[in-house]
Backbone of each chain as ProteinMPNN parsed JSONL, in Angstrom:
{"seq_chain_A": "XXXXXXXXXXXXXXXXXXXXXXXXXXXXXXXXXXXXXXXXXXXXXXXXXXXXXXXXXXXXXXXXXXXXXXXXXXXXXXXXXXXXXXXXXXXXXXXXXXXXXXXXXXXXXXXX", "coords_chain_A": {"N_chain_A": [[73.147, 63.515, 93.672], [74.486, 65.546, 91.182], [76.907, 68.128, 91.626], [77.698, 71.625, 91.079], [79.485, 71.936, 88.165], [82.61, 72.828, 86.773], [84.622, 73.708, 83.986], [87.625, 74.344, 82.071], [89.725, 72.904, 84.715], [92.137, 74.132, 85.109], [93.686, 76.791, 83.284], [95.839, 78.151, 80.974], [96.821, 81.056, 79.449], [97.977, 83.359, 76.921], [98.778, 86.819, 77.158], [96.425, 88.999, 75.658], [95.081, 87.017, 74.292], [91.997, 85.046, 74.031], [89.809, 83.683, 76.514], [87.735, 80.932, 77.406], [85.427, 79.842, 79.698], [83.579, 77.289, 81.325], [80.422, 76.243, 82.743], [78.315, 74.066, 84.475], [75.194, 73.968, 85.9], [73.526, 72.898, 88.953], [71.038, 70.408, 88.538], [67.87, 71.645, 87.694], [68.316, 74.156, 88.693], [68.033, 77.496, 87.689], [69.36, 79.871, 87.704], [72.563, 81.242, 87.173], [75.713, 82.253, 88.322], [78.668, 84.212, 88.046], [81.857, 84.665, 89.475], [84.851, 86.449, 90.291], [87.94, 85.734, 91.8], [90.644, 87.185, 92.642], [94.123, 86.977, 93.524], [94.637, 87.676, 96.879], [92.504, 89.369, 96.919], [88.994, 89.886, 97.506], [85.979, 88.001, 96.758], [84.597, 88.925, 93.748], [81.677, 89.967, 92.155], [80.721, 89.051, 88.918], [78.865, 88.321, 86.709], [75.377, 87.595, 86.212], [73.113, 85.207, 85.186], [69.86, 84.254, 84.186], [67.3, 82.121, 83.203], [68.263, 82.246, 80.591], [68.837, 84.907, 80.145], [70.846, 87.842, 80.642], [70.956, 89.174, 83.79], [72.162, 90.891, 85.585], [75.251, 92.67, 85.986], [78.567, 92.916, 87.267], [81.055, 95.387, 88.227], [82.865, 95.328, 85.835], [84.91, 95.422, 82.85], [83.626, 95.509, 79.401], [84.873, 93.456, 78.008], [84.631, 91.201, 79.434], [82.331, 88.782, 79.16], [79.42, 86.722, 78.584], [77.204, 83.88, 78.329], [74.07, 82.131, 78.619], [72.877, 78.927, 78.097], [70.106, 77.032, 76.572], [69.874, 74.739, 78.196], [70.559, 75.688, 80.609], [73.238, 75.703, 81.282], [76.348, 77.542, 81.288], [78.674, 79.879, 79.855], [81.659, 81.717, 80.295], [83.302, 84.331, 78.79], [86.408, 85.807, 78.238], [87.892, 88.391, 76.733], [90.797, 89.727, 74.993], [92.92, 89.248, 76.922], [94.431, 90.26, 79.99], [97.259, 90.598, 82.192], [96.386, 90.967, 84.791], [94.002, 89.63, 84.84], [94.408, 87.155, 85.736], [93.287, 84.745, 87.907], [91.096, 82.981, 90.208], [88.187, 81.7, 88.932], [84.929, 81.479, 89.807], [81.913, 79.687, 89.619], [78.457, 79.713, 90.367], [75.264, 78.309, 91.229], [71.671, 78.597, 91.556], [68.213, 78.328, 92.64], [67.03, 80.693, 92.25], [67.437, 84.296, 92.64], [67.297, 84.864, 95.459], [67.69, 82.495, 96.762], [69.521, 79.678, 98.209], [72.953, 79.526, 97.311], [75.038, 77.391, 95.375], [78.342, 76.534, 94.914], [80.802, 75.867, 92.358], [84.006, 74.18, 91.877], [85.761, 75.83, 90.632], [87.723, 77.577, 88.083], [91.063, 77.923, 87.446], [92.6, 80.556, 86.097], [95.414, 81.52, 84.38], [97.311, 84.118, 83.169], [99.88, 84.768, 80.998]], "CA_chain_A": [[72.896, 64.677, 92.795], [75.732, 66.188, 90.786], [77.017, 69.522, 92.039], [78.055, 72.553, 90.009], [80.752, 71.509, 87.564], [83.284, 73.829, 85.975], [85.745, 73.231, 83.175], [88.588, 73.395, 82.623], [90.164, 73.173, 86.077], [93.208, 75.102, 84.95], [93.781, 77.344, 81.935], [96.96, 79.086, 80.825], [96.685, 81.811, 78.212], [98.914, 84.452, 76.708], [98.177, 88.154, 77.134], [95.82, 89.346, 74.381], [94.232, 85.923, 73.807], [90.664, 84.922, 74.609], [89.584, 82.499, 77.343], [86.341, 80.513, 77.575], [85.231, 79.017, 80.876], [82.258, 76.678, 81.25], [79.79, 75.919, 84.017], [77.052, 73.339, 84.439], [74.562, 74.154, 87.216], [72.777, 71.787, 89.532], [69.802, 70.177, 87.8], [66.734, 72.379, 88.242], [68.699, 75.55, 88.968], [67.96, 78.303, 86.471], [70.256, 81.021, 87.836], [73.994, 80.975, 87.205], [76.467, 83.442, 88.704], [80.125, 84.13, 87.876], [82.631, 85.499, 90.389], [86.305, 86.443, 90.147], [88.686, 85.834, 93.051], [92.05, 87.428, 92.37], [94.986, 86.731, 94.684], [94.637, 88.729, 97.875], [91.265, 90.152, 96.861], [87.781, 89.137, 97.821], [85.164, 87.538, 95.64], [83.944, 90.021, 93.041], [80.601, 89.528, 91.291], [80.922, 89.347, 87.499], [77.682, 88.222, 85.856], [74.265, 86.758, 86.652], [72.204, 84.775, 84.127], [68.682, 83.511, 84.618], [66.397, 81.825, 82.086], [68.893, 82.619, 79.328], [69.038, 86.347, 80.026], [71.75, 88.486, 81.588], [70.117, 89.921, 84.737], [72.957, 91.914, 86.249], [76.681, 92.465, 85.851], [79.357, 93.693, 88.199], [81.855, 96.483, 87.692], [83.941, 94.774, 85.008], [84.833, 95.948, 81.48], [82.824, 94.72, 78.453], [85.569, 92.276, 77.467], [84.097, 90.071, 80.197], [80.969, 88.542, 78.693], [79.056, 85.317, 78.688], [75.857, 83.548, 77.905], [73.461, 80.947, 79.228], [72.273, 78.094, 77.074], [68.762, 76.538, 76.93], [69.93, 73.741, 79.279], [70.972, 76.5, 81.773], [74.682, 75.805, 81.42], [76.795, 78.902, 80.976], [80.084, 80.084, 79.603], [82.216, 83.047, 80.512], [84.345, 84.659, 77.832], [87.24, 86.96, 78.564], [88.655, 88.777, 75.541], [91.957, 90.606, 75.166], [93.377, 88.939, 78.278], [95.482, 91.05, 80.626], [97.912, 89.852, 83.265], [95.593, 91.068, 86.025], [92.84, 88.738, 84.766], [94.794, 85.91, 86.397], [92.442, 84.625, 89.101], [90.203, 81.835, 90.301], [86.849, 82.078, 88.498], [83.966, 80.585, 90.429], [80.543, 79.69, 89.131], [77.48, 79.241, 91.342], [73.906, 78.226, 90.708], [70.603, 78.598, 92.557], [66.852, 78.293, 92.099], [66.703, 82.085, 91.962], [68.339, 85.251, 93.28], [67.291, 84.892, 96.919], [67.827, 81.131, 97.281], [70.883, 79.262, 98.549], [73.864, 79.37, 96.188], [75.994, 76.293, 95.416], [79.486, 76.896, 94.09], [81.691, 74.871, 91.789], [85.377, 74.179, 92.382], [86.474, 76.941, 90.026], [88.726, 77.478, 87.027], [92.224, 78.782, 87.712], [93.09, 81.157, 84.852], [96.714, 82.18, 84.483], [97.663, 84.858, 81.952], [101.343, 84.978, 80.997]], "C_chain_A": [[74.223, 65.33, 92.477], [75.717, 67.642, 91.22], [77.255, 70.41, 90.837], [79.418, 72.131, 89.462], [81.302, 72.609, 86.67], [84.422, 73.196, 85.188], [86.32, 74.381, 82.365], [88.951, 73.755, 84.06], [91.24, 74.254, 86.076], [93.282, 75.532, 83.499], [94.922, 78.345, 81.916], [96.844, 79.727, 79.452], [97.743, 82.906, 78.153], [98.15, 85.772, 76.679], [97.679, 88.483, 75.73], [94.918, 88.262, 73.809], [92.85, 85.988, 74.458], [90.579, 83.641, 75.426], [88.086, 82.223, 77.43], [86.25, 79.529, 78.717], [83.783, 78.519, 80.862], [81.754, 76.244, 82.622], [78.488, 75.171, 83.763], [76.401, 73.42, 85.816], [73.955, 72.847, 87.728], [71.462, 71.653, 88.759], [68.637, 70.885, 88.479], [67.038, 73.823, 88.569], [68.706, 76.33, 87.664], [68.903, 79.507, 86.514], [71.695, 80.562, 87.932], [74.73, 82.296, 87.439], [77.957, 83.176, 88.47], [80.793, 85.127, 88.82], [84.113, 85.372, 90.048], [86.934, 86.566, 91.527], [90.164, 85.954, 92.704], [92.846, 87.288, 93.658], [94.966, 87.936, 95.615], [93.396, 89.6, 97.88], [90.086, 89.265, 97.218], [87.088, 88.657, 96.564], [84.41, 88.713, 95.037], [82.904, 89.458, 92.078], [80.847, 89.986, 89.846], [79.605, 89.431, 86.737], [76.646, 87.315, 86.506], [73.367, 86.484, 85.443], [71.046, 84.003, 84.73], [67.747, 83.348, 83.433], [66.952, 82.354, 80.76], [69.207, 84.091, 79.159], [70.091, 86.825, 81.026], [70.923, 89.406, 82.48], [70.881, 91.053, 85.411], [74.424, 91.614, 85.965], [77.408, 93.354, 86.834], [80.18, 94.748, 87.478], [83.089, 95.943, 86.965], [83.79, 95.315, 83.588], [84.08, 94.997, 80.556], [83.553, 93.511, 77.886], [85.283, 91.013, 78.291], [82.638, 89.896, 79.76], [80.648, 87.069, 78.844], [77.686, 85.079, 78.102], [75.38, 82.33, 78.673], [72.693, 80.212, 78.148], [70.897, 77.579, 77.514], [68.778, 75.491, 78.043], [70.455, 74.366, 80.579], [72.47, 76.478, 82.043], [75.124, 77.178, 80.927], [78.265, 78.886, 80.599], [80.441, 81.545, 79.821], [83.347, 83.24, 79.518], [85.101, 85.893, 78.301], [88.116, 87.243, 77.361], [89.838, 89.648, 75.921], [92.542, 90.469, 76.569], [94.517, 89.842, 78.721], [96.046, 90.254, 81.796], [97.06, 89.85, 84.537], [94.298, 90.269, 85.972], [93.158, 87.382, 85.4], [94.061, 85.824, 87.733], [91.766, 83.267, 89.099], [88.807, 82.328, 89.928], [85.873, 81.02, 89.003], [82.586, 80.786, 89.835], [79.647, 79.161, 90.248], [76.13, 79.128, 90.661], [72.914, 78.234, 91.864], [69.259, 78.525, 91.85], [66.38, 79.688, 91.7], [67.566, 82.965, 92.829], [68.432, 85.057, 94.793], [67.359, 83.498, 97.555], [69.289, 80.811, 97.577], [71.709, 79.04, 97.282], [74.765, 78.158, 96.437], [77.101, 76.614, 94.433], [80.194, 75.673, 93.529], [83.085, 75.013, 92.358], [86.253, 75.225, 91.711], [87.385, 76.563, 88.875], [89.835, 78.453, 87.366], [92.756, 79.264, 86.381], [94.405, 81.875, 85.133], [97.026, 82.83, 83.145], [99.15, 85.192, 82.019], [101.747, 85.885, 79.829]], "O_chain_A": [[75.003, 65.637, 93.379], [74.682, 68.308, 91.194], [77.036, 69.993, 89.699], [80.382, 71.989, 90.214], [80.566, 73.239, 85.911], [85.092, 72.277, 85.658], [85.59, 75.304, 82.003], [88.53, 74.795, 84.565], [91.253, 75.154, 86.916], [92.985, 74.754, 82.593], [94.971, 79.267, 82.729], [96.777, 79.043, 78.431], [98.315, 83.317, 79.162], [97.008, 85.826, 76.224], [98.387, 88.284, 74.742], [94.086, 88.536, 72.944], [92.569, 86.841, 75.299], [91.196, 82.633, 75.081], [87.273, 83.144, 77.515], [86.92, 78.497, 78.709], [82.875, 79.236, 80.442], [82.527, 75.925, 83.525], [77.666, 75.585, 82.945], [76.995, 72.984, 86.802], [73.891, 71.843, 87.019], [70.851, 72.651, 88.376], [68.436, 70.749, 89.686], [66.123, 74.635, 88.708], [69.293, 75.905, 86.67], [69.208, 80.095, 85.476], [72.019, 79.626, 88.663], [74.409, 83.318, 86.832], [78.44, 82.061, 88.669], [80.36, 86.272, 88.949], [84.57, 84.329, 89.579], [86.519, 87.4, 92.332], [90.849, 84.952, 92.497], [92.309, 87.46, 94.752], [95.24, 89.064, 95.203], [93.244, 90.469, 98.739], [90.191, 88.039, 97.223], [87.558, 88.882, 95.449], [83.674, 89.412, 95.733], [83.211, 88.574, 91.278], [81.14, 91.155, 89.593], [79.266, 90.478, 86.185], [76.984, 86.392, 87.248], [72.92, 87.41, 84.766], [71.219, 83.208, 85.654], [67.437, 84.316, 82.74], [66.204, 82.847, 79.915], [69.78, 84.492, 78.146], [70.211, 86.277, 82.122], [70.262, 90.318, 81.984], [70.289, 92.071, 85.768], [74.802, 90.465, 85.734], [76.919, 94.425, 87.193], [80.022, 94.97, 86.278], [84.216, 96.092, 87.439], [82.681, 95.634, 83.16], [83.909, 93.821, 80.877], [82.912, 92.618, 77.332], [85.646, 89.905, 77.896], [81.813, 90.784, 79.977], [81.515, 86.268, 79.192], [77.093, 85.951, 77.468], [76.161, 81.604, 79.287], [71.947, 80.817, 77.378], [70.552, 77.673, 78.692], [67.792, 75.362, 78.768], [70.759, 73.652, 81.535], [72.934, 77.171, 82.948], [74.379, 77.882, 80.244], [79.007, 77.982, 80.983], [79.654, 82.459, 79.573], [84.245, 82.404, 79.42], [84.504, 86.89, 78.706], [88.979, 86.439, 77.006], [89.888, 90.226, 77.006], [92.645, 91.447, 77.308], [95.432, 90.148, 77.957], [95.393, 89.353, 82.323], [97.017, 88.859, 85.266], [93.563, 90.23, 86.959], [92.262, 86.556, 85.576], [94.189, 86.706, 88.582], [91.847, 82.508, 88.132], [88.297, 83.267, 90.539], [85.977, 79.838, 88.674], [82.154, 81.911, 89.584], [80.041, 78.262, 90.991], [75.881, 79.771, 89.642], [73.264, 77.92, 93.002], [69.175, 78.643, 90.628], [65.447, 79.838, 90.911], [68.336, 82.474, 93.654], [69.529, 85.083, 95.351], [67.112, 83.347, 98.752], [70.184, 81.584, 97.235], [71.237, 78.448, 96.312], [75.203, 77.923, 97.563], [76.846, 76.928, 93.27], [80.191, 74.598, 94.128], [83.33, 75.86, 93.218], [87.367, 75.485, 92.166], [87.766, 75.405, 88.707], [89.598, 79.647, 87.55], [93.306, 78.476, 85.611], [94.487, 82.729, 86.016], [97.007, 82.168, 82.108], [99.617, 85.818, 82.971], [102.93, 86.179, 79.657]]}, "seq_chain_B": "XXXXXXXXXXXXXXXXXXXXXXXXXXXXXXXXXXXXXXXXXXXXXXXXXXXXXXXXXXXXXXXXXXXXXXXXXXXXXXXXXXXXXXXXXXXXXXXXXXXXXXXXXXXXXXX", "coords_chain_B": {"N_chain_B": [[75.227, 101.2, 97.862], [75.906, 97.913, 98.685], [78.03, 96.865, 101.293], [80.212, 94.559, 102.812], [81.714, 93.597, 105.792], [84.206, 91.795, 107.511], [85.307, 90.68, 110.619], [87.56, 89.118, 112.928], [90.303, 89.602, 110.517], [92.035, 87.495, 110.505], [92.521, 84.605, 112.544], [93.776, 82.685, 115.173], [93.546, 79.805, 117.037], [93.689, 77.517, 119.853], [93.032, 73.993, 119.646], [89.744, 72.887, 120.464], [88.701, 75.187, 121.54], [85.926, 77.484, 121.79], [84.618, 79.721, 119.381], [83.997, 82.951, 117.832], [82.992, 84.448, 114.879], [82.715, 87.495, 113.139], [80.45, 89.495, 111.204], [79.475, 92.263, 109.289], [77.121, 94.393, 107.624], [76.207, 97.006, 105.34], [73.732, 97.811, 104.231], [70.668, 97.204, 105.436], [68.483, 96.052, 104.251], [68.165, 93.214, 103.374], [67.773, 90.056, 101.613], [68.66, 87.553, 102.368], [71.315, 85.965, 104.288], [74.377, 84.342, 103.903], [76.686, 81.945, 105.046], [79.91, 80.777, 104.224], [82.507, 78.348, 103.671], [85.893, 78.258, 102.703], [88.477, 76.367, 101.461], [92.037, 76.496, 100.887], [92.651, 77.592, 97.609], [90.406, 76.388, 96.617], [86.869, 75.79, 95.809], [83.787, 77.215, 97.148], [82.113, 76.149, 100.109], [78.876, 75.854, 101.201], [77.724, 76.76, 104.396], [75.7, 77.732, 106.219], [72.484, 79.175, 105.793], [70.661, 82.061, 106.35], [67.497, 83.294, 106.353], [65.974, 86.535, 105.833], [63.914, 86.891, 107.637], [64.523, 85.292, 109.741], [66.24, 84.56, 112.868], [68.324, 82.959, 113.657], [70.375, 80.118, 112.69], [71.234, 76.687, 112.873], [73.743, 74.177, 112.58], [75.04, 71.277, 113.363], [78.052, 71.779, 114.988], [78.013, 74.429, 114.431], [76.632, 77.688, 114.663], [74.709, 80.278, 113.482], [73.836, 83.657, 113.756], [71.542, 86.368, 113.157], [71.12, 89.806, 113.066], [69.24, 91.841, 111.653], [68.436, 94.51, 111.726], [70.526, 95.903, 112.891], [72.486, 95.301, 111.147], [74.219, 93.058, 111.394], [75.906, 89.879, 111.748], [76.777, 86.813, 113.313], [78.995, 84.043, 113.421], [79.177, 81.195, 115.194], [81.421, 78.84, 116.36], [81.632, 75.837, 117.869], [83.733, 74.002, 120.108], [86.272, 73.822, 118.579], [88.141, 72.275, 115.874], [91.143, 70.974, 114.3], [90.495, 70.439, 111.618], [88.691, 72.416, 111.055], [90.074, 74.534, 110.148], [90.293, 77.051, 107.831], [89.15, 79.519, 105.409], [86.564, 81.642, 106.28], [83.637, 82.886, 104.928], [81.323, 85.515, 104.665], [78.231, 86.479, 103.225], [75.792, 88.521, 101.559], [72.511, 89.052, 100.137], [70.894, 91.594, 98.443], [68.477, 93.898, 97.106], [68.696, 93.842, 93.595], [71.009, 92.497, 93.351], [73.275, 89.859, 93.222], [74.93, 87.636, 95.614], [76.955, 89.49, 97.802], [80.163, 89.616, 98.985], [82.112, 89.482, 102.027], [85.609, 90.0, 102.905], [86.493, 87.855, 104.289], [87.4, 85.662, 107.061], [90.344, 84.263, 108.109], [90.887, 81.258, 109.511], [92.796, 79.456, 111.829], [93.198, 76.472, 113.46], [94.904, 75.157, 116.029], [96.434, 72.113, 116.786]], "CA_chain_B": [[75.958, 99.998, 97.486], [76.104, 97.027, 99.848], [79.402, 96.519, 101.662], [80.265, 93.552, 103.866], [82.99, 93.626, 106.504], [84.379, 90.673, 108.424], [86.322, 90.883, 111.653], [88.862, 89.611, 112.483], [90.761, 89.108, 109.223], [92.681, 86.211, 110.773], [92.321, 84.153, 113.918], [94.46, 81.431, 115.476], [93.075, 79.34, 118.337], [94.021, 76.119, 120.147], [91.946, 73.026, 119.464], [88.794, 72.762, 121.567], [88.102, 76.469, 121.913], [84.752, 78.021, 121.113], [85.02, 80.997, 118.781], [82.958, 83.741, 117.168], [83.4, 85.26, 113.728], [81.776, 88.6, 112.991], [80.153, 89.998, 109.87], [78.554, 93.398, 109.294], [76.739, 94.845, 106.293], [75.79, 98.409, 105.421], [72.328, 97.959, 103.85], [69.949, 96.184, 106.206], [67.379, 95.497, 103.45], [68.7, 92.012, 102.737], [66.885, 88.911, 101.474], [69.227, 86.523, 103.221], [72.742, 85.988, 104.557], [74.896, 82.988, 103.778], [78.063, 81.723, 105.477], [80.609, 79.77, 103.44], [83.863, 77.976, 104.032], [86.742, 78.049, 101.538], [89.811, 75.82, 101.682], [92.971, 77.174, 99.966], [92.605, 77.27, 96.183], [89.218, 75.584, 96.304], [85.598, 76.491, 95.739], [83.118, 77.537, 98.407], [81.151, 75.202, 100.655], [77.869, 76.554, 101.979], [77.584, 76.279, 105.767], [74.398, 78.086, 106.768], [71.728, 80.245, 105.13], [69.663, 82.653, 107.231], [66.561, 84.184, 105.667], [65.88, 87.834, 106.514], [62.913, 86.807, 108.7], [65.023, 84.401, 110.78], [67.205, 85.126, 113.804], [69.502, 82.106, 113.715], [70.355, 78.787, 112.101], [72.23, 75.814, 113.499], [74.106, 72.941, 111.896], [76.12, 70.632, 114.112], [78.777, 72.654, 115.903], [77.926, 75.792, 113.921], [75.415, 78.454, 114.889], [74.801, 81.624, 112.913], [72.76, 84.559, 114.156], [71.356, 87.526, 112.284], [70.416, 90.971, 113.57], [69.142, 92.593, 110.408], [68.287, 95.944, 111.977], [71.839, 96.493, 113.174], [73.405, 94.926, 110.081], [75.269, 92.194, 111.931], [75.735, 88.437, 111.877], [77.911, 86.121, 113.913], [79.106, 82.597, 113.241], [79.746, 80.595, 116.406], [81.93, 77.494, 116.152], [81.883, 75.2, 119.166], [84.728, 72.924, 120.22], [86.98, 73.865, 117.295], [89.019, 71.164, 115.519], [92.084, 71.36, 113.223], [89.798, 70.375, 110.334], [87.915, 73.644, 110.85], [90.967, 75.545, 109.582], [89.843, 77.46, 106.496], [88.663, 80.899, 105.385], [85.108, 81.703, 106.423], [83.128, 84.03, 104.19], [79.955, 85.944, 104.893], [77.735, 87.146, 102.023], [74.386, 88.909, 101.646], [71.794, 89.4, 98.918], [69.96, 92.703, 98.608], [68.096, 94.483, 95.834], [68.815, 92.973, 92.438], [72.42, 92.134, 93.293], [73.622, 88.579, 93.837], [75.722, 87.636, 96.844], [78.093, 90.384, 98.009], [80.995, 88.925, 99.974], [83.182, 90.091, 102.793], [86.922, 89.477, 102.533], [86.71, 86.59, 104.978], [88.237, 85.465, 108.249], [91.187, 83.083, 107.948], [90.925, 80.581, 110.81], [93.744, 78.355, 112.047], [92.985, 75.765, 114.718], [96.168, 74.487, 116.309], [96.291, 70.883, 117.566]], "C_chain_B": [[76.261, 99.177, 98.736], [77.59, 96.759, 100.05], [79.369, 95.587, 102.858], [81.671, 93.541, 104.457], [83.054, 92.457, 107.468], [85.558, 90.938, 109.346], [86.347, 89.655, 112.556], [89.229, 89.083, 111.1], [91.413, 87.743, 109.36], [92.565, 85.894, 112.246], [93.022, 82.811, 114.097], [94.074, 81.015, 116.884], [93.563, 77.917, 118.583], [92.787, 75.24, 119.969], [91.055, 72.975, 120.695], [88.134, 74.062, 121.979], [86.822, 76.749, 121.136], [85.133, 79.385, 120.546], [83.857, 81.634, 118.026], [83.584, 84.551, 116.04], [82.304, 86.295, 113.474], [81.647, 89.076, 111.552], [79.2, 91.179, 110.021], [78.304, 93.837, 107.853], [76.062, 96.198, 106.388], [74.315, 98.621, 105.099], [71.533, 96.84, 104.508], [68.791, 95.549, 105.428], [67.866, 94.285, 102.661], [67.617, 90.956, 102.599], [67.359, 87.764, 102.378], [70.722, 86.724, 103.385], [73.23, 84.559, 104.543], [76.347, 82.969, 104.251], [78.647, 80.573, 104.656], [81.964, 79.48, 104.072], [84.638, 77.766, 102.732], [88.101, 77.529, 101.979], [90.732, 76.401, 100.615], [92.878, 76.679, 98.532], [91.385, 76.499, 95.738], [87.983, 76.462, 96.156], [85.009, 76.721, 97.126], [82.149, 76.43, 98.804], [80.167, 75.977, 101.51], [77.737, 75.914, 103.364], [76.17, 76.506, 106.294], [73.803, 79.224, 105.947], [70.689, 80.747, 106.116], [68.787, 83.582, 106.4], [66.401, 85.461, 106.492], [64.893, 87.81, 107.678], [63.371, 85.951, 109.881], [66.045, 85.102, 111.66], [68.481, 84.288, 113.863], [69.255, 80.782, 113.007], [71.486, 77.986, 112.738], [72.47, 74.596, 112.63], [75.294, 72.341, 112.638], [76.757, 71.579, 115.105], [78.725, 74.126, 115.49], [76.581, 76.415, 114.257], [75.623, 79.843, 114.335], [73.6, 82.427, 113.363], [72.714, 85.752, 113.219], [70.568, 88.597, 113.029], [70.338, 91.941, 112.401], [69.124, 94.098, 110.666], [69.618, 96.631, 112.253], [72.871, 96.128, 112.124], [74.538, 94.036, 110.534], [74.871, 90.721, 111.909], [76.974, 87.878, 112.559], [77.83, 84.647, 113.583], [79.853, 82.057, 114.445], [80.165, 79.172, 116.076], [82.286, 76.914, 117.515], [82.954, 74.123, 119.049], [85.533, 72.78, 118.936], [87.963, 72.698, 117.141], [89.981, 71.618, 114.427], [91.441, 71.341, 111.837], [88.913, 71.572, 110.053], [88.767, 74.743, 110.233], [90.605, 75.807, 108.127], [89.556, 78.958, 106.552], [87.146, 80.862, 105.396], [84.613, 83.017, 105.822], [81.66, 84.256, 104.502], [79.494, 86.677, 103.634], [76.244, 87.424, 102.162], [73.836, 89.199, 100.263], [70.84, 90.551, 99.255], [69.676, 93.314, 97.243], [68.139, 93.461, 94.722], [70.255, 92.478, 92.267], [72.655, 90.792, 93.954], [74.563, 88.75, 95.023], [76.884, 88.63, 96.772], [78.875, 89.829, 99.185], [81.858, 89.886, 100.783], [84.499, 89.472, 102.368], [87.306, 88.219, 103.309], [87.528, 86.681, 106.247], [89.011, 84.173, 108.057], [91.409, 82.468, 109.312], [91.964, 79.474, 110.807], [93.463, 77.764, 113.415], [94.197, 74.882, 114.951], [95.943, 73.275, 117.215], [97.184, 70.895, 118.804]], "O_chain_B": [[76.802, 99.688, 99.716], [78.316, 96.465, 99.1], [78.601, 95.789, 103.799], [82.67, 93.483, 103.741], [82.081, 92.157, 108.16], [86.636, 91.353, 108.923], [85.282, 89.167, 112.934], [88.542, 88.211, 110.568], [91.353, 86.926, 108.441], [92.516, 86.789, 113.09], [92.876, 81.911, 113.27], [94.253, 81.785, 117.828], [93.825, 77.182, 117.631], [91.652, 75.692, 120.124], [91.539, 73.015, 121.827], [87.125, 74.054, 122.684], [86.654, 76.318, 119.995], [85.892, 80.124, 121.172], [82.89, 80.976, 117.641], [84.579, 85.248, 116.235], [81.115, 85.996, 113.583], [82.611, 89.061, 110.786], [78.236, 91.114, 110.784], [79.157, 93.674, 106.981], [75.418, 96.51, 107.39], [73.7, 99.534, 105.649], [71.705, 95.668, 104.175], [68.182, 94.595, 105.913], [67.965, 94.327, 101.435], [66.653, 90.947, 103.364], [66.565, 87.106, 103.051], [71.325, 87.554, 102.704], [72.588, 83.667, 105.097], [77.137, 83.849, 103.909], [77.999, 79.554, 104.422], [82.484, 80.248, 104.881], [84.124, 77.179, 101.779], [88.793, 78.168, 102.772], [90.261, 76.766, 99.538], [93.013, 75.483, 98.272], [91.33, 76.008, 94.61], [88.025, 77.678, 96.343], [85.652, 76.456, 98.141], [81.461, 75.851, 97.964], [80.566, 76.678, 102.44], [77.651, 74.693, 103.492], [75.522, 75.57, 106.762], [74.513, 80.11, 105.472], [69.918, 79.957, 106.662], [69.279, 84.546, 105.813], [66.658, 85.469, 107.695], [65.01, 88.611, 108.606], [62.691, 85.889, 110.905], [66.642, 86.103, 111.265], [69.573, 84.811, 114.086], [68.119, 80.379, 112.759], [72.537, 78.521, 113.091], [71.549, 74.049, 112.024], [76.414, 72.842, 112.547], [76.074, 72.125, 115.971], [79.335, 74.974, 116.143], [75.535, 75.775, 114.155], [76.598, 80.514, 114.673], [72.473, 81.931, 113.353], [73.704, 86.102, 112.577], [69.487, 88.334, 113.556], [71.239, 92.75, 112.182], [69.723, 94.869, 109.916], [69.815, 97.793, 111.896], [74.011, 96.588, 112.192], [75.684, 94.219, 110.122], [73.7, 90.362, 112.03], [78.076, 88.403, 112.402], [76.745, 84.074, 113.477], [81.008, 82.408, 114.69], [79.364, 78.385, 115.571], [83.141, 77.445, 118.223], [83.064, 73.433, 118.035], [85.482, 71.74, 118.28], [88.532, 72.203, 118.114], [89.671, 72.556, 113.694], [91.805, 72.142, 110.975], [88.43, 71.734, 108.932], [88.238, 75.78, 109.833], [90.612, 74.897, 107.298], [89.698, 79.589, 107.599], [86.524, 80.14, 104.618], [85.095, 84.099, 106.156], [80.869, 83.317, 104.589], [80.273, 87.418, 103.034], [75.519, 86.662, 102.802], [74.574, 89.544, 99.34], [70.084, 90.485, 100.224], [70.51, 93.263, 96.34], [67.67, 92.336, 94.888], [70.662, 92.091, 91.172], [72.284, 90.593, 95.111], [74.938, 89.866, 95.383], [77.68, 88.621, 95.833], [78.316, 89.599, 100.258], [82.274, 90.941, 100.305], [84.522, 88.533, 101.572], [88.325, 87.592, 103.019], [88.252, 87.65, 106.475], [88.419, 83.112, 107.863], [92.043, 83.073, 110.176], [92.007, 78.652, 109.891], [93.488, 78.475, 114.419], [94.48, 73.974, 114.169], [95.337, 73.393, 118.28], [97.186, 69.934, 119.573]]}, "name": "protein", "num_of_chains": 2, "seq": "XXXXXXXXXXXXXXXXXXXXXXXXXXXXXXXXXXXXXXXXXXXXXXXXXXXXXXXXXXXXXXXXXXXXXXXXXXXXXXXXXXXXXXXXXXXXXXXXXXXXXXXXXXXXXXXXXXXXXXXXXXXXXXXXXXXXXXXXXXXXXXXXXXXXXXXXXXXXXXXXXXXXXXXXXXXXXXXXXXXXXXXXXXXXXXXXXXXXXXXXXXXXXXXXXXXXXXXXXXXXXXX"}
């Protein structure tokens, strides 16, 4: 069974540009979660999608947005990139909120 | 707002020792608690999931316990090996909020 896949593995962007990160969940999982892990900080919850709807979002500005497609894959968009957006972005999927989460290997975003 | 604390922040032990990692959370109304392992620059690997109605879970050399009423969990690692070196993360789900993580315990097992 394929795990959670994220692309790209690495992404380098210039300040002010937009970044798009993609995530494919485990087959059968309808919930997708996005987390940010900045250097020296813990994992911070960004967004939760389930059945195509945004269910909850963390304490991040509106320039962090995303969507979930009919096949349950998801993308995270970060507009007007700032240097402090440089981080490892992790995607996870599960059967629902209270089930076990499986994480992908992450996308390393570097803003220069 | 749920907050998760992990103690110690870092731990260095000789190979073969048994060790305990601690996790505490402020809101005891959790659905479940999950322990993960993270290698440097990598994603998270799930180790154990404890439902709120359970007291403990075991997998190989790992045993996790949960005391929901006191807001505590421990991860016990038996006969530690150098390959166990990693950051161990504790996370809980409560209310309508996905996993809330502690900052982790960085473990080094010295051969």
